[in-house]
C-alpha positions in Angstrom: 56.7 -5.0 -39.2 59.7 -3.3 -37.5 60.7 -4.6 -34.1 60.2 -1.2 -32.5 56.7 -0.9 -33.8 55.7 -4.3 -32.4 57.3 -3.3 -29.1 55.2 -0.1 -29.0 52.0 -2.1 -29.7 52.9 -4.6 -27.0 53.5 -1.7 -24.6 50.2 0.0 -25.5 48.3 -3.3 -25.1 49.9 -3.8 -21.7 49.1 -0.2 -20.6 45.5 -0.7 -21.8 45.1 -3.9 -19.8 46.7 -2.2 -16.7 44.4 0.8 -17.1 41.4 -1.6 -17.3 42.4 -3.4 -14.2 42.9 -0.1 -12.3 39.5 1.1 -13.5 37.9 -2.1 -12.3 39.5 -1.8 -8.9 38.3 1.8 -8.6 34.7 0.7 -9.6 34.8 -2.1 -7.0 35.9 0.4 -4.4 33.2 3.0 -5.1 30.2 0.6 -5.7 28.1 0.6 -2.5 28.5 -2.7 -0.5 26.3 -3.7 2.4 28.7 -2.0 4.9 28.7 1.2 2.9 24.9 1.2 2.8 24.7 0.7 6.5 27.3 3.5 7.1 25.2 5.8 4.8 22.1 5.1 6.9 20.5 2.5 4.7 21.1 -0.9 6.3 19.4 -3.9 4.6 16.3 -4.7 6.7 13.6 -7.3 6.9 11.1 -8.8 9.3 12.8 -10.3 12.3 9.9 -11.4 14.6 6.2 -10.9 14.5 3.2 -11.5 16.7 -0.6 -11.1 16.5 -1.7 -7.7 17.8 -4.8 -8.8 19.7 -5.3 -5.4 21.3 -6.0 -3.6 18.0 -7.8 -6.5 16.4 -10.0 -6.8 19.4 -10.7 -3.0 19.4 -12.2 -3.1 16.0 -14.1 -6.3 16.8 -15.7 -4.7 19.8 -16.6 -1.6 17.9 -18.2 -3.5 15.1 -20.2 -5.7 17.5 -21.5 -2.7 19.5 -25.3 -2.6 19.0 -25.7 1.0 20.3 -25.9 2.5 16.8 -27.4 1.2 13.6 -25.5 3.5 11.1 -21.9 2.7 12.0 -19.1 0.5 10.8 -19.5 -3.3 11.4 -16.8 -4.5 8.9 -14.7 -3.4 6.0 -11.5 -3.7 4.0 -9.0 -1.3 2.6 -7.7 -0.3 6.1 -5.5 2.8 5.8 -4.8 5.2 8.6 -3.5 8.7 9.2 -2.8 10.5 12.5 -4.5 13.9 12.7 -2.9 17.0 14.3 -5.1 16.7 17.4 -3.9 13.2 18.1 -6.9 11.3 16.7 -6.3 8.6 14.1 -8.6 8.4 11.1 -9.2 5.0 9.6 -10.2 4.8 6.0 -12.0 1.7 4.6 -13.2 0.6 1.1 -16.3 -1.5 0.8 -18.0 -1.3 4.3 -20.9 -2.9 6.0 -23.0 -0.7 8.2 -26.0 -1.6 10.3 -26.2 -3.8 13.4 -24.5 -7.1 14.4 -26.5 -9.9 16.2 -25.7 -13.0 18.1 -24.1 -15.3 18.7 -25.1 -18.0 17.7 -25.9 -17.2 14.0 -28.8 -18.5 12.0 -26.7 -21.5 10.9 -26.2 -22.4 14.6 -22.5 -21.5 14.6 -21.1 -19.7 17.6 -20.3 -16.4 15.8 -21.9 -13.0 15.6 -23.8 -12.3 12.4 -25.4 -9.5 10.4 -28.6 -9.5 8.4 -28.4 -10.1 4.7 -30.0 -6.7 4.1 -27.3 -4.8 6.0 -26.3 -1.6 4.1 -23.0 -1.9 2.1 -21.3 1.3 1.1 -18.2 1.8 -1.1 -16.2 3.7 1.6 -16.2 4.8 5.2 -14.1 6.5 7.8 -13.8 5.7 11.5 -12.2 8.0 14.1 -10.1 6.5 16.8 -9.0 8.2 20.1 -6.5 6.7 22.5 -6.5 3.4 20.8 -10.3 3.0 20.7 -12.6 3.5 17.7 -15.3 5.9 18.8 -17.3 7.2 15.8 -18.1 6.5 12.2 -18.4 9.5 9.9 -21.5 9.7 7.7 -21.0 7.1 5.0 -20.1 7.0 2.2 -17.6 9.8 2.9 -16.7 10.1 -0.8 -19.8 9.9 -3.1 -19.8 7.9 -6.3 -18.4 10.0 -9.2 -20.9 8.5 -11.8 -23.3 5.7 -12.2 -21.6 2.3 -12.0 -18.4 3.9 -10.6 -17.2 4.2 -7.1 -14.3 5.5 -5.0 -12.0 3.5 -2.7 -9.9 5.6 -0.3 -6.3 4.6 0.0 -3.4 6.5 1.6 -3.8 9.9 3.2 -1.6 12.6 4.8 -1.9 15.9 6.5 -0.1 18.7 4.6 -0.1 22.4 4.1 -3.1 23.7 2.1 -0.4 25.1 -0.3 3.3 25.3 0.0 4.3 27.7 2.8 0.7 27.9 4.2 0.2 27.6 7.9 -3.2 26.1 7.4 -3.3 22.3 7.3 -5.7 20.0 5.4 -6.1 16.3 5.0 -5.4 14.9 1.5 -6.8 11.5 0.7 -5.9 9.5 -2.4 -8.9 7.8 -4.1 -9.1 5.0 -6.6 -11.9 5.2 -9.0 -13.2 1.9 -10.4 -15.9 1.1 -12.9 -18.2 -1.9 -12.9 -17.1 -4.6 -15.3 -17.4 -8.3 -16.1 -14.8 -11.0 -15.4 -12.0 -10.8 -14.7 -12.8 -7.3 -13.4 -15.3 -8.4 -10.8 -13.8 -5.9 -8.4 -14.0 -3.1 -10.9 -12.0 -1.8 -13.8 -9.2 0.6 -12.8 -10.3 4.0 -14.0 -8.5 7.0 -12.3 -6.6 8.3 -9.3 -8.1 11.3 -7.5 -7.1 13.4 -4.5 -9.7 14.6 -2.1 -9.1 17.6 0.3 -10.8 17.6 3.7 -10.9 20.5 6.2 -9.3 20.2 9.6 -10.4 19.5 12.3 -13.9 19.1 11.0 -13.1 16.7 8.1 -15.5 18.3 5.7 -15.0 17.2 2.1 -14.0 20.3 0.2 -13.0 19.1 -3.3 -12.0 16.1 -5.4 -9.6 16.4 -8.4 -8.4 13.8 -10.9 -4.6 13.5 -11.0 -4.3 10.5 -13.3 -7.0 9.4 -15.8 -6.3 5.9 -16.9 -9.2 5.5 -19.4 -6.9 6.2 -22.4 -4.9 3.1 -21.6 -6.7 0.4 -23.6 -5.6 -2.6 -21.6 -7.0 -2.4 -18.1 -4.3 -4.7 -16.7 -1.7 -2.0 -17.6 -3.6 0.8 -15.9 -1.8 2.2 -12.9 -3.6 3.5 -9.8 -1.5 5.6 -7.4 -1.8 6.0 -3.6 -1.5 2.6 -2.1 1.2 4.2 0.1 2.7 7.6 0.7 6.2 8.3 2.1 7.7 11.8 2.8 11.4 12.7 2.4 13.3 15.8 1.6 10.4 18.0 0.7 8.7 15.4 -1.5 5.8 13.1 -1.1 6.5 9.8 -2.8 3.3 8.2 -4.0 3.4 4.4 -4.8 0.9 2.6 -7.0 0.5 -0.5 -9.0 -1.2 -2.1 -12.0 -3.8 -4.9 -11.9 -2.0 -7.7 -13.8 -2.8 -10.3 -11.1 -6.5 -9.9 -12.1 -5.6 -11.5 -15.4 -3.7 -14.5 -14.0 -0.2 -13.0 -13.7 1.7 -14.2 -10.6 2.5 -10.6 -9.6 1.8 -7.0 -10.5 4.2 -4.1 -11.0 5.0 -1.3 -8.5 5.3 2.3 -9.8 6.1 5.5 -8.0 5.5 9.2 -8.5 6.6 12.2 -6.5 4.9 15.5 -5.6 6.3 18.6 -3.8 4.9 18.8 -0.2 1.7 20.8 -0.1 0.8 20.1 -3.8 -0.8 16.6 -3.8 -4.0 18.1 -5.2 -2.3 19.7 -8.2 -2.1 17.3 -11.1 0.5 19.5 -12.8 2.9 19.1 -9.9 3.1 15.3 -10.2 6.2 13.7 -11.6 6.5 10.0 -12.6 9.5 7.8 -12.6 10.3 6.8 -16.2 13.2 4.5 -15.4 15.9 7.2 -15.4 14.2 10.6 -14.4 11.2 12.2 -12.9 9.0 13.4 -15.8 5.5 15.0 -16.1 2.8 13.0 -17.6 2.6 9.2 -18.0 3.2 6.4 -18.5 5.6 5.6 -15.8 8.0 2.7 -15.6 7.8 -0.1 -13.0 10.3 0.0 -10.1 9.6 -3.5 -8.9 8.2 -6.6 -10.6 9.6 -9.1 -13.1 6.2 -10.7 -13.9 7.1 -14.0 -12.2 8.9 -14.2 -8.9 9.2 -10.5 -7.8 6.4 -8.0 -7.7 3.4 -6.8 -5.7 -0.3 -7.3 -5.2 -2.5 -4.5 -6.4 -2.4 -3.1 -2.9 0.9 -2.9 -0.9 2.6 -0.7 1.6 5.9 1.2 1.8 7.4 2.7 4.9 10.8 4.4 5.7 12.7 3.0 8.7 15.7 5.2 9.2 17.2 5.6 5.7 15.8 2.3 4.4 12.6 1.8 2.5 10.6 -1.3 3.3 7.8 -2.7 1.1 5.2 -5.2 2.3 3.0 -7.1 -0.1 1.3 -10.5 -0.5 3.7 -13.0 -1.9 3.7 -14.1 -5.6 1.7 -17.1 -6.8 -0.5 -19.3 -4.7 1.3 -18.1 -1.5 -0.2 -14.7 -2.2 -3.4 -15.9 -0.5 -1.8 -16.5 2.8 1.8 -15.1 3.0 3.2 -11.6 3.4 6.6 -10.8 1.7 8.9 -7.9 2.2 11.5 -5.9 0.1 13.9 -3.2 0.9 15.7 -0.4 -0.9 17.7 2.7 -0.3 15.6 4.8 -2.7 11.9 4.9 -3.7 13.0 4.0 -7.2 15.0 1.0 -6.1 16.7 -1.2 -6.8 14.4 -3.2 -4.6 16.0 -6.3 -2.9 14.0 -9.4 -2.1 11.6 -10.9 -1.5 13.1 -11.2 2.0 11.7 -13.2 4.9 8.0 -14.1 4.4 5.5 -14.8 7.2 2.0 -16.1 7.4 -0.3 -14.1 9.7 -3.1 -15.8 11.5 -6.2 -16.6 9.5 -9.7 -17.9 10.5 -10.8 -21.3 9.5 -12.5 -21.9 6.2 -11.9 -20.9 2.6 -10.4 -17.5 3.3 -7.6 -15.3 1.9 -5.5 -12.5 3.3 -4.8 -9.4 1.3 -3.8 -5.7 1.4 -1.0 -5.7 4.0 -0.8 -2.1 5.2 1.8 -0.5 7.6 0.6 2.0 10.2 3.6 4.1 11.2 1.6 6.4 13.5 0.9 3.4 15.8 4.4 2.0 16.1 7.2 2.9 18.6 10.6 1.8 19.7 11.3 -0.2 16.6 7.9 -1.8 16.6 5.9 -1.6 13.3 2.1 -2.3 13.2 0.8 -4.0 10.0 -2.8 -4.7 9.2 -4.2 -7.2 6.7 -7.7 -7.8 5.4 -9.6 -11.2 5.3 -12.3 -12.3 2.9 -14.0 -15.4 1.6 -12.3 -16.9 -1.4 -15.4 -17.6 -3.5 -17.0 -14.3 -4.6 -20.2 -16.1 -5.4 -20.6 -17.2 -1.7 -18.9 -14.3 0.0 -22.0 -12.2 0.8 -23.6 -15.2 2.7 -20.4 -16.0 4.5 -19.7 -12.4 5.5 -23.3 -12.2 6.9 -23.0 -15.4 8.9 -19.6 -14.6 10.4 -18.7 -10.9 10.9 -15.2 -11.7 11.9 -14.3 -12.5 8.3 -14.5 -9.0 7.0 -12.6 -6.9 9.6 -8.9 -5.8 9.8 -6.5 -8.0 11.7 -3.2 -6.7 13.0 0.3 -8.0 13.7 3.3 -6.3 15.3 6.7 -6.6 13.5 10.2 -6.2 14.8 12.8 -5.5 12.1 16.3 -7.1 11.8 19.2 -6.8 9.3 18.4 -8.5 6.0 20.8 -11.0 4.4 22.7 -9.8 1.3 21.2 -10.6 -2.1 
C-alpha cells in the first residue's frame, strides 16, 4: 500500500476518534445532571421527616365511634379524598362497615370498642368533611354493584369542567370493578376501570361509563386498573394504575400511566396510554415502573407533584411491603422513576396486622407538609371479620405528616 494512502487512513482514523471524543463530550454536557434537574424545577426529592398525624386519625376514630346514627361509617379502607369547590372534602372508601359501635370493653374483655358481627358491610361509601371534621355519610353504597358477584371500589377523584370549556363543574370518580373469584383472587378479579360523574354541589350520581374493559386479557395478573392516583399538568390529567402481580406471589406489581385532556375523563375515546415511547389510543400500555423484583408498586399507590417533581408512594417490595412505605421520584409521569428512596414504617397497632394503600392527600397539606394515609387490616383473611368486629380501630385510616428533602443521587 502506498505511503500516502496509509497516511490518509491514519488521518481519517484519528479524525474519527477525535470526532467521537467531541461527540461524547457534547453528550455529557447536555445530559441532565442533578444540578440541571434542580435548575429546571425538578429537584430529586424524598421523605425527610415524618410524624403520626393524631388529629386526623382521631377525627375519623371519633366519627366512627359516634353512636348517634346507625347508618353511617364506622370503618373502611381505600381512603381517597378530593376537595370540593365549596371547601368541603369528600372522602371515598372501598369496603365499609356501617351500623353502630359499642364499648369498650368488647365481648372478649379487651379494652377496645367493638361492632356486632351482623354490622352491615357495603362495597363503597363516601364521607363529607368540613373544617377538618367528618360530619356526614352519604347513603351507601354510593356506587351500586354493576352485576351479580361484581362490585365497585372508588379510587381517585377530581373536580373538572363537565366538558372542555364549560363553566359547569362536576365531580369525576374513578372506579375499579372486581368480580368474585377463588384463590389467589380472594379480593376479586380485576375486571374494568370506570368513571362516574356526580353533580355539584349535590353529589348526585349521574352516570357511569367504562373506560377500560380488562376482561379480554386472559391472565388476571396482567390486567391493569387505572385511577389509583390523578395528577394534573399542562392541560392533561395523568391517570396512574397498576396490575395485580403481587396477588400471584410476585414481589412487586408494575405501575402504568394514561393521560386524558382536562374535562374529558368520562370519554373513553379521549384516553391515551403510554406504550413506552408515545401516547397511543387503546391498550395494552407499557409499565413505567417495576422490574418484577426490587422496584415496583403495590396494587394501590399514590403519586403527587411537588413543584416540578413527581413523587410516588407505595408499600415496599417483598416482606417489608406489609409494614414499610417506600418512595420514588421522577421529572415526568412516564419516568424514569428513581428509587426506592428512603423508606419509613408508620405506626401499627399490636397483633397480626398489615399496612397497605398509602395515599397522599394534597388538599390537606400546606407549607411543604404532605399528608399521607394508610389502611390497616388483619393479616389472616379467615379471621379478619372476627378481629375487625372485636377491635374497630383495626379498619380505619391512619395518617402521617411528611416533610420532604432532597433525595440522594442514584
